[in-house]
C-alpha positions in Angstrom: 41.4 -33.7 21.0 38.6 -36.5 20.3 38.4 -38.3 16.9 35.6 -39.4 14.9 35.2 -42.7 14.1 33.5 -44.4 11.1 30.2 -44.4 12.9 30.5 -41.6 14.4 31.3 -39.6 10.9 28.2 -41.3 9.4 25.8 -39.7 12.1 27.2 -36.1 11.7 27.0 -36.4 8.3 23.3 -37.7 8.5 22.7 -34.8 10.8 24.1 -32.4 8.7 22.0 -33.6 5.5 18.6 -33.2 8.0 19.7 -29.8 8.9 20.3 -28.7 5.3 17.1 -30.7 4.4 15.3 -28.5 6.7 16.9 -25.5 5.9 15.6 -25.7 2.3 12.1 -26.6 3.2 12.0 -23.4 5.3 13.4 -21.2 2.3 10.7 -23.0 0.2 8.2 -21.9 2.7 9.3 -18.7 2.7 9.0 -18.3 -0.8 5.9 -19.8 -1.0 4.6 -17.4 1.3 6.3 -14.4 -0.6 4.7 -15.7 -3.7 0.9 -15.7 -2.2 1.3 -12.4 -0.4 -1.5 -10.0 -1.0 -0.9 -7.5 -3.5 -0.1 -4.1 -2.0 -3.1 -1.6 -2.3 -2.3 1.3 -4.2 -5.1 4.2 -3.1 -5.1 6.8 -6.3 -6.4 9.9 -6.4 -8.0 11.5 -9.2 -10.2 14.6 -10.3 -11.4 14.7 -14.1 -11.9 10.9 -16.2 -10.4 12.5 -19.1 -7.1 14.3 -17.4 -5.7 12.8 -14.2 -7.6 9.2 -13.8 -5.5 6.4 -13.5 -6.0 4.5 -17.3 -6.2 1.2 -15.6 -9.5 2.5 -13.8 -11.2 2.2 -17.3 -10.5 -1.5 -17.5 -8.9 -2.3 -20.9 -8.4 -6.1 -20.4 -4.5 -7.7 -21.0 -3.0 -4.1 -20.3 -2.4 -4.0 -16.7 -0.1 -7.3 -16.4 0.8 -6.5 -12.5 -2.8 -5.6 -11.2 -3.8 -8.0 -8.8 -0.2 -9.8 -8.5 2.0 -7.3 -6.7 -0.7 -4.5 -6.3 -4.4 -3.7 -6.3 -5.7 -0.2 -7.3 -8.0 1.6 -5.8 -8.9 4.8 -7.4 -10.3 7.6 -5.2 -12.3 10.4 -6.8 -11.6 14.1 -5.1 -13.5 17.3 -6.7 -10.2 18.9 -6.8 -6.3 18.7 -5.5 -7.1 20.7 -2.2 -8.7 17.9 -0.7 -6.4 15.3 -2.2 -3.5 17.1 -0.3 -5.5 17.0 3.1 -6.3 13.4 2.5 -2.5 12.5 1.6 -1.4 14.3 5.0 -3.9 12.2 6.8 -2.5 8.9 5.1 -5.8 8.5 3.5 -4.5 8.3 -0.1 -1.3 7.0 -1.4 -0.9 8.8 -5.1 -2.1 11.8 -6.0 -2.6 14.1 -9.1 -1.1 17.6 -8.4 -0.8 20.7 -10.5 2.0 23.0 -10.5 -0.3 25.3 -8.4 -1.0 22.9 -5.7 2.6 21.6 -5.4 3.7 24.6 -3.5 0.6 24.1 -1.1 1.2 20.7 0.1 5.0 21.2 0.8 5.0 24.9 2.4 1.5 25.1 3.6 0.7 21.5 4.4 4.4 21.0 5.5 4.6 17.7 3.5 8.5 18.3 2.6 8.7 14.1 1.8 6.3 14.9 -1.1 8.1 13.0 -4.3 7.1 14.3 -7.7 7.4 10.7 -9.5 5.6 10.8 -13.0 3.9 13.2 -15.6 0.2 12.9 -16.3 -0.3 15.8 -18.8 1.4 19.1 -20.0 -0.3 22.3 -21.6 1.4 24.3 -23.7 3.8 21.7 -25.7 4.2 22.7 -29.3 2.0 20.6 -31.8 -0.6 19.8 -28.8 -3.4 21.6 -27.7 -3.3 24.4 -25.2 -6.4 25.5 -22.8 -8.5 28.1 -24.2 -10.0 31.2 -22.6 -13.3 31.9 -24.7 -15.4 35.2 -25.5 -18.5 35.8 -27.4 -18.6 35.8 -31.2 -20.7 39.0 -31.2 -19.8 40.2 -27.7 -17.6 43.5 -26.7 -14.3 41.5 -26.3 -12.1 41.5 -29.3 -9.0 41.9 -27.7 -7.4 41.4 -24.1 -7.4 45.0 -23.3 -11.1 45.0 -23.8 -11.2 43.2 -20.6 -10.5 46.3 -18.9 -14.1 46.7 -16.9 -15.3 43.5 -17.7 -15.6 40.1 -15.7 -13.9 36.8 -16.6 -14.8 33.4 -14.8 -12.6 30.7 -13.6 -12.8 28.0 -11.6 -10.8 28.5 -8.5 -8.7 31.6 -7.2 -5.3 29.8 -7.2 -5.6 27.2 -9.6 -3.2 26.5 -12.7 -6.3 27.5 -14.9 -6.4 30.9 -12.9 -2.7 31.7 -12.9 -2.9 31.4 -16.7 -5.4 34.0 -16.6 -4.2 36.2 -14.3 -0.5 36.1 -16.3 -1.9 37.3 -19.4 -4.3 39.9 -17.6 -0.9 41.3 -15.7 0.8 41.2 -19.0 -1.9 44.1 -20.5 -1.5 45.8 -17.2 -4.8 44.2 -15.7 -5.6 43.3 -12.3 -8.5 41.1 -10.3 -10.5 44.1 -8.4 -8.5 47.0 -9.9 -9.5 47.1 -13.2 -11.1 43.6 -14.1 -13.3 41.4 -12.1 -12.6 37.3 -11.9 -15.4 35.4 -10.2 -15.3 31.4 -9.6 -17.8 29.3 -11.2 -18.1 25.2 -11.9 -16.9 24.7 -15.5 -19.9 23.0 -16.5 -21.5 26.2 -15.7 -19.6 28.7 -17.8 -20.7 28.5 -21.1 -24.4 29.5 -20.3 -23.0 32.2 -17.9 -21.2 33.4 -21.1 -24.4 33.5 -23.1 -26.6 34.9 -20.7 -23.6 37.9 -20.7 -23.1 37.2 -16.6 -19.5 36.9 -17.6 -17.5 38.0 -20.7 -14.6 35.5 -20.7 -14.1 32.1 -19.4 -11.7 29.2 -19.2 -13.4 26.2 -21.0 -12.5 22.7 -20.5 -11.9 21.0 -23.8 -15.1 18.9 -23.9 -16.6 22.6 -24.5 -14.1 23.9 -26.7 -14.5 20.9 -29.1 -18.2 21.0 -29.0 -19.6 22.3 -32.3 -22.7 24.0 -30.0 -20.4 25.8 -27.8 -18.0 27.1 -31.2 -21.2 28.3 -33.0 -21.5 31.7 -30.8 -17.8 31.7 -28.8 -14.3 31.9 -30.0 -10.9 31.5 -28.0 -9.5 34.8 -27.2 -6.1 33.3 -26.1 -4.5 30.2 -24.8 -2.7 29.2 -21.7 0.6 28.7 -23.5 0.3 32.1 -24.8 -0.2 33.1 -21.5 2.7 31.4 -19.7 4.3 29.1 -22.0 4.8 25.4 -21.1 2.8 24.0 -18.0 3.1 21.0 -16.0 -0.3 20.8 -15.6 -0.6 17.5 -14.1 1.9 15.1 -12.2 1.8 12.1 -9.9 3.3 12.6 -6.2 3.2 10.4 -3.3 5.2 10.6 -0.3 8.8 9.3 0.3 8.1 6.5 3.5 5.4 5.1 1.2 7.2 4.9 -2.0 10.5 3.4 0.0 8.2 0.7 1.6 6.5 -0.3 -1.7 9.2 0.4 -4.5 8.3 -2.5 -6.3 4.4 -2.3 -6.5 4.6 1.5 -7.3 6.9 0.9 -10.5 4.7 -2.2 -11.5 1.9 0.0 -11.3 3.5 3.0 -13.4 4.9 0.4 -16.1 0.9 -0.7 -16.6 0.0 2.5 -16.7 3.0 3.3 -19.1 1.8 0.4 -21.1 -2.0 1.5 -21.2 -1.0 5.5 -22.4 1.0 3.8 -25.2 -2.2 1.8 -26.2 -4.6 4.5 -25.6 -2.5 6.9 -28.0 -2.5 4.6 -30.8 -4.6 6.1 -33.5 -5.6 2.5 -34.5 -7.3 2.2 -31.2 -8.9 5.5 -31.4 -12.6 4.5 -31.8 -12.3 1.9 -28.9 -10.6 4.1 -26.5 -13.6 6.8 -27.3 -16.2 4.3 -26.6 -14.3 3.0 -23.4 -13.9 6.5 -22.0 -17.4 7.9 -23.0 -19.1 4.8 -21.3 -17.3 5.2 -17.8 -17.5 9.2 -17.9 -21.2 8.7 -18.8 -21.0 11.3 -22.0 -21.6 10.9 -25.6 -18.8 9.5 -27.5 -19.2 12.3 -30.2 -17.7 14.6 -27.0 -14.7 12.9 -27.0 -14.0 11.8 -30.7 -12.6 15.1 -31.8 -9.9 15.2 -29.5 -9.1 12.7 -27.1 -5.4 11.1 -27.5 -5.3 13.0 -30.8 -2.0 15.1 -31.3 -2.7 18.9 -31.7 -6.2 18.1 -30.3 -5.2 16.9 -26.6 -3.4 17.9 -24.1 0.5 16.3 -23.9 1.2 13.0 -22.5 4.9 12.3 -21.9 5.2 8.5 -22.9 8.3 7.9 -20.8 6.0 9.1 -18.1 8.7 12.3 -17.7 7.2 15.6 -16.0 8.8 18.8 -17.2 10.7 19.8 -14.0 11.9 23.3 -15.8 8.3 24.2 -16.9 7.1 23.0 -13.3 9.8 25.3 -11.7 9.1 28.7 -14.0 5.3 27.8 -13.5 5.8 27.9 -9.8 8.1 31.2 -9.8 5.4 32.6 -11.9 3.1 31.9 -8.7 5.5 33.7 -6.5 5.5 36.8 -9.2 1.7 36.9 -9.0 1.8 37.0 -5.2 0.5 33.6 -4.1 3.7 32.3 -2.7 5.9 34.0 0.2 9.0 31.5 -0.3 11.0 29.7 -3.2 10.5 25.9 -3.8 13.2 23.9 -5.9 11.1 21.4 -7.4 14.2 19.3 -8.4 14.7 18.5 -4.9 11.2 16.9 -4.6 11.5 14.9 -7.6 12.2 11.1 -8.0 12.1 9.6 -11.3 13.7 6.8 -10.7 10.4 4.9 -10.6 8.9 5.6 -13.8 12.1 5.6 -15.5 12.6 2.0 -14.3 9.1 1.3 -15.6 9.7 2.7 -19.0 12.9 1.0 -19.5 10.7 -2.2 -18.9 8.7 -1.5 -22.1 11.7 -1.1 -24.4 
């Protein structure tokens, strides 16, 4: 076996040193490249600015610490959940806000078995918080739910979450659409006028209307969604598993920023500024929001840890089946992956 002499040993050491330096340089270059990599674009679908819209969209400075670093927010407005399902299936949006009525549509009808529920957006029927109201005229013919027999109710869309609540309450009193009561579809903004014009006898009113003194001057609540069906997982954040797995770090950073924003928006000390921010974005008078938005007992519930109520969601979906809108069951726990939002919430402790 050949033996290295002193000169050979020195040359070998120099070669080894050069290799190590080259390797270190390569590693440093790789780290630098990763550091300057473009942020992941998160295309987030939303419908209502006061409900399921990303809070980051309102632009409160200093709260979104990861935006522009690990991810870039691209909010996309939709008219409702069904178009979002179509866009999600086509790969045109990444994160979507769905309701309990549209999760089965995405999984059972659209075949997205890789759909994953990752966070809460808002809930109805939580004790101590607001519940959607179904309104009638103060001087009208409807005094009890039984009085709706032979009359007309309006909600936003057949099969929607609001529609489920209406049908559930009517069913409790032996009333069914097209048999002894009529349910029609109408845009939410048109409903108050339809009520005062006596075109309908009951409406499903958005919070902006039920908090409006002008509307309350002539209408009153007949029942709430909570009374109709208990606790409801009205809005939840969902995405497809391959996207989540590929972009876990960016999604967790986004959820961390959203939870930080939620806590700031929910702080009573910030209420006046919150009203101004959302009113400016939504192009509505601040007075339309000041009495209720992010106020306990006046607004819908937003879980501070971002956790959806899976038991409520399961119950909501079973109600859809009982009302004849679903032909098969769906186990929501098999669709849930809350590890993303739990990791995000843990960072804020």
